[in-house]
N, CA, C and O atoms as a DFTB+ gen file, in Angstrom:
476 C
 N C O
     1  1     -93.079    -208.864      10.176
     2  2     -92.024    -208.044       9.617
     3  2     -90.716    -208.826       9.696
     4  3     -90.397    -209.436      10.716
     5  1     -89.979    -208.793       8.611
     6  2     -88.727    -209.547       8.565
     7  2     -87.658    -208.870       9.419
     8  3     -87.749    -207.688       9.751
     9  1     -86.645    -209.660       9.759
    10  2     -85.518    -209.104      10.517
    11  2     -84.855    -207.974       9.732
    12  3     -84.524    -206.931      10.296
    13  1     -84.662    -208.186       8.435
    14  2     -84.003    -207.163       7.615
    15  2     -84.795    -205.867       7.596
    16  3     -84.212    -204.787       7.698
    17  1     -86.121    -205.955       7.467
    18  2     -86.940    -204.752       7.440
    19  2     -86.884    -204.023       8.786
    20  3     -86.783    -202.797       8.833
    21  1     -86.952    -204.786       9.873
    22  2     -86.865    -204.162      11.192
    23  2     -85.498    -203.506      11.382
    24  3     -85.407    -202.391      11.896
    25  1     -84.435    -204.201      10.967
    26  2     -83.088    -203.634      11.052
    27  2     -83.004    -202.311      10.294
    28  3     -82.387    -201.355      10.766
    29  1     -83.627    -202.262       9.117
    30  2     -83.616    -201.038       8.317
    31  2     -84.349    -199.897       9.033
    32  3     -83.925    -198.744       8.966
    33  1     -85.447    -200.225       9.716
    34  2     -86.182    -199.201      10.460
    35  2     -85.346    -198.656      11.616
    36  3     -85.344    -197.453      11.881
    37  1     -84.639    -199.553      12.299
    38  2     -83.773    -199.112      13.404
    39  2     -82.642    -198.243      12.842
    40  3     -82.313    -197.202      13.411
    41  1     -82.056    -198.671      11.735
    42  2     -80.973    -197.874      11.138
    43  2     -81.483    -196.508      10.705
    44  3     -80.789    -195.506      10.881
    45  1     -82.678    -196.452      10.144
    46  2     -83.265    -195.164       9.743
    47  2     -83.476    -194.271      10.962
    48  3     -83.254    -193.062      10.890
    49  1     -83.901    -194.855      12.075
    50  2     -84.092    -194.077      13.307
    51  2     -82.752    -193.560      13.825
    52  3     -82.657    -192.419      14.277
    53  1     -81.729    -194.390      13.761
    54  2     -80.387    -193.959      14.181
    55  2     -79.901    -192.839      13.259
    56  3     -79.340    -191.845      13.720
    57  1     -80.121    -193.009      11.957
    58  2     -79.718    -191.977      10.997
    59  2     -80.465    -190.669      11.234
    60  3     -79.991    -189.603      10.842
    61  1     -81.630    -190.746      11.873
    62  2     -82.429    -189.565      12.156
    63  2     -82.036    -188.818      13.417
    64  3     -82.602    -187.767      13.718
    65  1     -81.074    -189.349      14.155
    66  2     -80.577    -188.642      15.336
    67  2     -79.883    -187.375      14.850
    68  3     -79.034    -187.446      13.962
    69  1     -80.224    -186.221      15.410
    70  2     -79.590    -184.978      14.954
    71  2     -78.059    -185.057      15.019
    72  3     -77.489    -185.592      15.969
    73  1     -77.419    -184.515      13.994
    74  2     -75.959    -184.552      13.912
    75  2     -75.311    -183.929      15.147
    76  3     -74.254    -184.380      15.589
    77  1     -75.939    -182.899      15.702
    78  2     -75.376    -182.259      16.897
    79  2     -75.328    -183.238      18.070
    80  3     -74.415    -183.179      18.894
    81  1     -76.310    -184.138      18.146
    82  2     -76.307    -185.156      19.208
    83  2     -75.291    -186.246      18.897
    84  3     -74.571    -186.703      19.786
    85  1     -75.234    -186.661      17.641
    86  2     -74.288    -187.717      17.240
    87  2     -72.866    -187.318      17.606
    88  3     -72.105    -188.140      18.116
    89  1     -72.504    -186.076      17.355
    90  2     -71.128    -185.658      17.616
    91  2     -70.804    -185.643      19.105
    92  3     -69.635    -185.702      19.486
    93  1     -71.829    -185.565      19.947
    94  2     -71.595    -185.572      21.400
    95  2     -71.649    -186.987      21.989
    96  3     -71.193    -187.201      23.113
    97  1     -72.193    -187.942      21.255
    98  2     -72.281    -189.309      21.781
    99  2     -70.881    -189.900      21.862
   100  3     -70.031    -189.640      21.011
   101  1     -70.656    -190.698      22.899
   102  2     -69.325    -191.232      23.114
   103  2     -69.397    -192.681      23.550
   104  3     -70.007    -193.006      24.569
   105  1     -68.760    -193.562      22.758
   106  2     -68.588    -194.951      23.160
   107  2     -69.931    -195.669      23.318
   108  3     -70.223    -196.225      24.377
   109  1     -70.752    -195.652      22.250
   110  2     -72.082    -196.259      22.267
   111  2     -72.216    -197.208      21.085
   112  3     -71.815    -196.880      19.969
   113  1     -72.779    -198.382      21.335
   114  2     -73.095    -199.317      20.251
   115  2     -74.572    -199.672      20.333
   116  3     -75.161    -199.709      21.413
   117  1     -75.155    -199.932      19.173
   118  2     -76.565    -200.304      19.079
   119  2     -76.678    -201.781      18.753
   120  3     -75.886    -202.329      17.986
   121  1     -77.690    -202.422      19.355
   122  2     -77.985    -203.825      19.100
   123  2     -79.475    -203.973      18.849
   124  3     -80.282    -203.153      19.286
   125  1     -79.819    -205.026      18.142
   126  2     -81.216    -205.411      17.976
   127  2     -81.325    -206.848      18.459
   128  3     -80.590    -207.726      18.007
   129  1     -82.242    -207.074      19.374
   130  2     -82.500    -208.418      19.891
   131  2     -83.973    -208.741      19.661
   132  3     -84.806    -207.842      19.551
   133  1     -84.284    -210.033      19.589
   134  2     -85.674    -210.439      19.404
   135  2     -86.513    -210.166      20.638
   136  3     -87.607    -209.610      20.539
   137  1     -86.009    -210.555      21.795
   138  2     -86.790    -210.463      23.040
   139  2     -85.944    -209.884      24.165
   140  3     -84.720    -210.013      24.172
   141  1     -86.607    -209.253      25.099
   142  2     -85.974    -208.808      26.334
   143  2     -86.010    -209.962      27.324
   144  3     -87.052    -210.588      27.518
   145  1     -84.886    -210.239      27.942
   146  2     -84.817    -211.263      28.983
   147  2     -84.904    -210.572      30.337
   148  3     -83.971    -209.874      30.734
   149  1     -86.016    -210.757      31.054
   150  2     -86.168    -210.080      32.348
   151  2     -85.028    -210.412      33.305
   152  3     -84.516    -211.531      33.338
   153  1     -84.657    -209.416      34.068
   154  2     -83.613    -209.575      35.079
   155  2     -84.174    -210.325      36.283
   156  3     -85.391    -210.382      36.460
   157  1     -83.309    -210.897      37.108
   158  2     -83.805    -211.531      38.329
   159  2     -84.651    -210.544      39.130
   160  3     -84.258    -209.397      39.344
   161  1     -85.800    -211.004      39.560
   162  2     -86.710    -210.149      40.313
   163  2     -87.755    -209.455      39.457
   164  3     -88.753    -208.962      39.983
   165  1     -87.545    -209.408      38.147
   166  2     -88.547    -208.829      37.254
   167  2     -89.570    -209.895      36.877
   168  3     -89.259    -211.086      36.849
   169  1     -90.777    -209.460      36.592
   170  2     -91.811    -210.394      36.148
   171  2     -91.374    -211.050      34.838
   172  3     -90.763    -210.407      33.985
   173  1     -91.691    -212.330      34.690
   174  2     -91.280    -213.060      33.492
   175  2     -91.907    -212.498      32.221
   176  3     -91.368    -212.677      31.129
   177  1     -93.035    -211.824      32.360
   178  2     -93.700    -211.266      31.184
   179  2     -93.347    -209.798      30.954
   180  3     -94.055    -209.099      30.228
   181  1     -92.258    -209.323      31.565
   182  2     -91.824    -207.950      31.365
   183  2     -91.472    -207.748      29.900
   184  3     -90.643    -208.469      29.345
   185  1     -92.101    -206.770      29.285
   186  2     -91.850    -206.436      27.889
   187  2     -91.391    -204.988      27.817
   188  3     -92.128    -204.082      28.204
   189  1     -90.195    -204.769      27.331
   190  2     -89.728    -203.411      27.092
   191  2     -89.293    -203.326      25.633
   192  3     -88.935    -204.334      25.022
   193  1     -89.326    -202.132      25.089
   194  2     -89.010    -201.944      23.674
   195  2     -87.544    -201.622      23.449
   196  3     -86.992    -201.909      22.386
   197  1     -86.912    -201.021      24.458
   198  2     -85.513    -200.658      24.327
   199  2     -84.852    -200.598      25.685
   200  3     -85.524    -200.515      26.714
   201  1     -83.525    -200.640      25.683
   202  2     -82.778    -200.631      26.929
   203  2     -81.447    -199.927      26.717
   204  3     -80.719    -200.215      25.767
   205  1     -81.141    -198.995      27.622
   206  2     -79.833    -198.351      27.652
   207  2     -79.056    -198.948      28.815
   208  3     -79.537    -198.975      29.948
   209  1     -77.861    -199.423      28.528
   210  2     -76.979    -199.956      29.563
   211  2     -75.643    -199.234      29.443
   212  3     -74.963    -199.330      28.421
   213  1     -75.282    -198.524      30.478
   214  2     -74.024    -197.812      30.432
   215  2     -73.973    -196.732      31.483
   216  3     -74.755    -196.720      32.434
   217  1     -73.042    -195.833      31.294
   218  2     -72.865    -194.699      32.201
   219  2     -73.185    -193.443      31.399
   220  3     -72.489    -193.108      30.441
   221  1     -74.244    -192.759      31.803
   222  2     -74.654    -191.548      31.101
   223  2     -73.525    -190.525      31.087
   224  3     -72.702    -190.471      32.001
   225  1     -73.503    -189.725      30.042
   226  2     -72.457    -188.700      29.925
   227  2     -72.413    -187.792      31.142
   228  3     -71.343    -187.333      31.543
   229  1     -73.573    -187.532      31.731
   230  2     -73.647    -186.644      32.887
   231  2     -73.070    -187.266      34.155
   232  3     -72.861    -186.567      35.147
   233  1     -72.812    -188.570      34.132
   234  2     -72.313    -189.264      35.321
   235  2     -70.867    -189.727      35.177
   236  3     -70.315    -190.325      36.101
   237  1     -70.265    -189.465      34.062
   238  2     -68.882    -189.902      33.845
   239  2     -67.919    -188.940      34.510
   240  3     -68.107    -187.724      34.490
   241  1     -66.872    -189.520      35.106
   242  2     -65.838    -188.690      35.712
   243  2     -64.518    -188.956      34.998
   244  3     -64.486    -189.677      34.001
   245  1     -63.456    -188.393      35.487
   246  2     -62.163    -188.517      34.821
   247  2     -61.652    -189.952      34.764
   248  3     -60.904    -190.300      33.850
   249  1     -62.038    -190.787      35.716
   250  2     -61.578    -192.168      35.747
   251  2     -62.423    -193.096      34.893
   252  3     -62.062    -194.258      34.707
   253  1     -63.538    -192.609      34.371
   254  2     -64.473    -193.464      33.652
   255  2     -63.841    -194.160      32.450
   256  3     -64.049    -195.360      32.272
   257  1     -63.095    -193.469      31.640
   258  2     -62.661    -193.975      30.343
   259  2     -61.667    -195.125      30.411
   260  3     -61.555    -195.881      29.446
   261  1     -60.956    -195.285      31.493
   262  2     -59.926    -196.317      31.534
   263  2     -60.562    -197.705      31.543
   264  3     -61.053    -198.175      32.570
   265  1     -60.541    -198.342      30.389
   266  2     -61.047    -199.708      30.265
   267  2     -62.550    -199.829      30.178
   268  3     -63.075    -200.936      30.298
   269  1     -63.258    -198.746      29.974
   270  2     -64.725    -198.802      29.935
   271  2     -65.206    -199.475      28.655
   272  3     -64.735    -199.177      27.557
   273  1     -66.142    -200.379      28.823
   274  2     -66.791    -200.985      27.668
   275  2     -67.771    -199.984      27.082
   276  3     -68.208    -199.069      27.779
   277  1     -68.123    -200.143      25.811
   278  2     -69.102    -199.215      25.230
   279  2     -70.459    -199.323      25.923
   280  3     -70.853    -200.391      26.390
   281  1     -71.158    -198.201      25.976
   282  2     -72.553    -198.226      26.396
   283  2     -73.321    -199.001      25.326
   284  3     -72.944    -199.018      24.154
   285  1     -74.409    -199.640      25.760
   286  2     -75.224    -200.446      24.846
   287  2     -76.634    -199.880      24.781
   288  3     -77.250    -199.582      25.804
   289  1     -77.122    -199.739      23.581
   290  2     -78.535    -199.452      23.365
   291  2     -79.092    -200.632      22.588
   292  3     -78.646    -200.932      21.481
   293  1     -80.073    -201.296      23.184
   294  2     -80.679    -202.458      22.547
   295  2     -82.130    -202.147      22.241
   296  3     -82.866    -201.644      23.091
   297  1     -82.532    -202.452      21.015
   298  2     -83.919    -202.318      20.582
   299  2     -84.468    -203.733      20.437
   300  3     -83.845    -204.586      19.804
   301  1     -85.639    -203.978      21.028
   302  2     -86.222    -205.321      21.054
   303  2     -87.330    -205.425      20.003
   304  3     -88.348    -204.738      20.072
   305  1     -87.097    -206.298      19.039
   306  2     -88.001    -206.430      17.889
   307  2     -89.390    -206.931      18.275
   308  3     -90.381    -206.248      18.015
   309  1     -89.478    -208.093      18.882
   310  2     -90.789    -208.707      19.106
   311  2     -91.691    -207.901      20.034
   312  3     -92.878    -207.764      19.737
   313  1     -91.188    -207.361      21.145
   314  2     -92.058    -206.500      21.956
   315  2     -92.561    -205.281      21.178
   316  3     -93.698    -204.844      21.359
   317  1     -91.708    -204.743      20.317
   318  2     -92.125    -203.600      19.495
   319  2     -93.247    -204.014      18.556
   320  3     -94.248    -203.310      18.426
   321  1     -93.078    -205.152      17.906
   322  2     -94.106    -205.615      16.978
   323  2     -95.407    -205.941      17.701
   324  3     -96.492    -205.707      17.168
   325  1     -95.303    -206.476      18.905
   326  2     -96.519    -206.780      19.672
   327  2     -97.249    -205.510      20.108
   328  3     -98.470    -205.514      20.270
   329  1     -96.498    -204.428      20.297
   330  2     -97.093    -203.172      20.757
   331  2     -97.723    -202.365      19.616
   332  3     -98.419    -201.379      19.862
   333  1     -97.482    -202.778      18.390
   334  2     -97.914    -201.999      17.227
   335  2     -98.905    -202.784      16.372
   336  3     -98.855    -204.012      16.299
   337  1     -99.797    -202.049      15.735
   338  2    -100.787    -202.683      14.866
   339  2    -100.434    -202.580      13.389
   340  3    -100.789    -203.460      12.605
   341  1     -99.742    -201.519      13.003
   342  2     -99.429    -201.305      11.593
   343  2     -97.939    -201.047      11.420
   344  3     -97.214    -200.805      12.386
   345  1     -97.502    -201.104      10.167
   346  2     -96.106    -200.800       9.863
   347  2     -95.785    -199.359      10.273
   348  3     -94.715    -199.093      10.820
   349  1     -96.706    -198.434      10.011
   350  2     -96.487    -197.039      10.407
   351  2     -96.317    -196.909      11.915
   352  3     -95.520    -196.098      12.387
   353  1     -97.067    -197.712      12.671
   354  2     -96.902    -197.725      14.129
   355  2     -95.497    -198.188      14.503
   356  3     -94.874    -197.631      15.407
   357  1     -95.003    -199.209      13.806
   358  2     -93.661    -199.738      14.094
   359  2     -92.612    -198.669      13.792
   360  3     -91.698    -198.453      14.588
   361  1     -92.740    -198.003      12.649
   362  2     -91.791    -196.946      12.287
   363  2     -91.759    -195.884      13.381
   364  3     -90.686    -195.480      13.829
   365  1     -92.928    -195.438      13.804
   366  2     -93.032    -194.407      14.844
   367  2     -92.440    -194.893      16.159
   368  3     -91.674    -194.174      16.802
   369  1     -92.789    -196.106      16.560
   370  2     -92.340    -196.628      17.855
   371  2     -90.833    -196.861      17.876
   372  3     -90.184    -196.606      18.890
   373  1     -90.273    -197.338      16.779
   374  2     -88.819    -197.542      16.705
   375  2     -88.115    -196.190      16.837
   376  3     -87.123    -196.075      17.558
   377  1     -88.618    -195.181      16.153
   378  2     -88.017    -193.841      16.235
   379  2     -88.065    -193.332      17.669
   380  3     -87.066    -192.836      18.188
   381  1     -89.213    -193.453      18.302
   382  2     -89.356    -192.991      19.684
   383  2     -88.420    -193.764      20.600
   384  3     -87.762    -193.171      21.455
   385  1     -88.352    -195.072      20.432
   386  2     -87.524    -195.909      21.307
   387  2     -86.045    -195.584      21.150
   388  3     -85.327    -195.475      22.144
   389  1     -85.583    -195.427      19.915
   390  2     -84.176    -195.073      19.693
   391  2     -83.872    -193.733      20.356
   392  3     -82.877    -193.609      21.071
   393  1     -84.710    -192.738      20.129
   394  2     -84.473    -191.415      20.724
   395  2     -84.533    -191.474      22.253
   396  3     -83.757    -190.805      22.934
   397  1     -85.444    -192.267      22.780
   398  2     -85.590    -192.433      24.229
   399  2     -84.299    -192.992      24.834
   400  3     -83.800    -192.479      25.835
   401  1     -83.774    -194.036      24.221
   402  2     -82.562    -194.663      24.768
   403  2     -81.339    -193.773      24.584
   404  3     -80.473    -193.726      25.457
   405  1     -81.259    -193.073      23.466
   406  2     -80.158    -192.122      23.262
   407  2     -80.224    -191.023      24.325
   408  3     -79.196    -190.589      24.846
   409  1     -81.426    -190.586      24.635
   410  2     -81.580    -189.551      25.676
   411  2     -81.039    -190.033      27.014
   412  3     -80.463    -189.246      27.765
   413  1     -81.217    -191.324      27.326
   414  2     -80.641    -191.859      28.566
   415  2     -79.117    -191.739      28.545
   416  3     -78.500    -191.480      29.578
   417  1     -78.514    -191.925      27.379
   418  2     -77.061    -191.758      27.247
   419  2     -76.648    -190.338      27.649
   420  3     -75.557    -190.126      28.179
   421  1     -77.533    -189.372      27.390
   422  2     -77.268    -187.979      27.743
   423  2     -77.720    -187.638      29.163
   424  3     -77.620    -186.488      29.590
   425  1     -78.218    -188.642      29.894
   426  2     -78.573    -188.422      31.294
   427  2     -79.998    -187.956      31.520
   428  3     -80.328    -187.508      32.619
   429  1     -80.844    -188.048      30.519
   430  2     -82.235    -187.630      30.665
   431  2     -83.047    -188.815      31.190
   432  3     -83.002    -189.903      30.617
   433  1     -83.789    -188.602      32.282
   434  2     -84.521    -189.705      32.908
   435  2     -85.900    -189.902      32.274
   436  3     -86.363    -189.079      31.484
   437  1     -86.540    -191.009      32.639
   438  2     -87.836    -191.382      32.062
   439  2     -88.905    -190.315      32.286
   440  3     -89.689    -190.024      31.383
   441  1     -88.939    -189.735      33.475
   442  2     -89.957    -188.722      33.759
   443  2     -89.865    -187.560      32.790
   444  3     -90.874    -187.129      32.231
   445  1     -88.653    -187.051      32.588
   446  2     -88.461    -185.929      31.664
   447  2     -88.794    -186.351      30.233
   448  3     -89.393    -185.579      29.484
   449  1     -88.411    -187.561      29.851
   450  2     -88.707    -188.048      28.495
   451  2     -90.214    -188.140      28.265
   452  3     -90.696    -187.799      27.185
   453  1     -90.948    -188.590      29.253
   454  2     -92.400    -188.652      29.121
   455  2     -92.971    -187.243      28.990
   456  3     -93.885    -187.015      28.196
   457  1     -92.445    -186.307      29.755
   458  2     -92.891    -184.914      29.654
   459  2     -92.651    -184.341      28.263
   460  3     -93.435    -183.529      27.771
   461  1     -91.550    -184.774      27.630
   462  2     -91.181    -184.275      26.310
   463  2     -91.865    -185.030      25.169
   464  3     -91.717    -184.661      24.004
   465  1     -92.615    -186.087      25.500
   466  2     -93.292    -186.874      24.473
   467  2     -92.463    -187.995      23.890
   468  3     -92.831    -188.575      22.869
   469  1     -91.350    -188.306      24.523
   470  2     -90.482    -189.403      24.079
   471  2     -90.541    -190.579      25.051
   472  3     -89.580    -191.339      25.173
   473  1     -91.662    -190.725      25.733
   474  2     -91.815    -191.773      26.743
   475  2     -92.082    -193.126      26.200
   476  3     -92.228    -194.080      26.964
């Protein structure tokens, strides 16, 4: 799958975020990277499909906004493609991954996301 096609799938998933959620999101940017670079201490073969980096809305206090960088949601192309067999699988997985990472922005943890089917 080309970079442009994958980018379009991610954009479609972002466009599919309910408007009610979009209006509540604050200071978030989306990125697409080819590969996840494991952090020190993580196995070198760690493959994740998406990553939320930031301070969840539920954890922000009055001092948070002064000089805060935007939260980052990164979707990883190659791990996603490796996890999927068909284009339809990629479409589904990108949608799930985008929603999963957006949910982290709202303070929803992995356990709850798995319970809701967005794991």
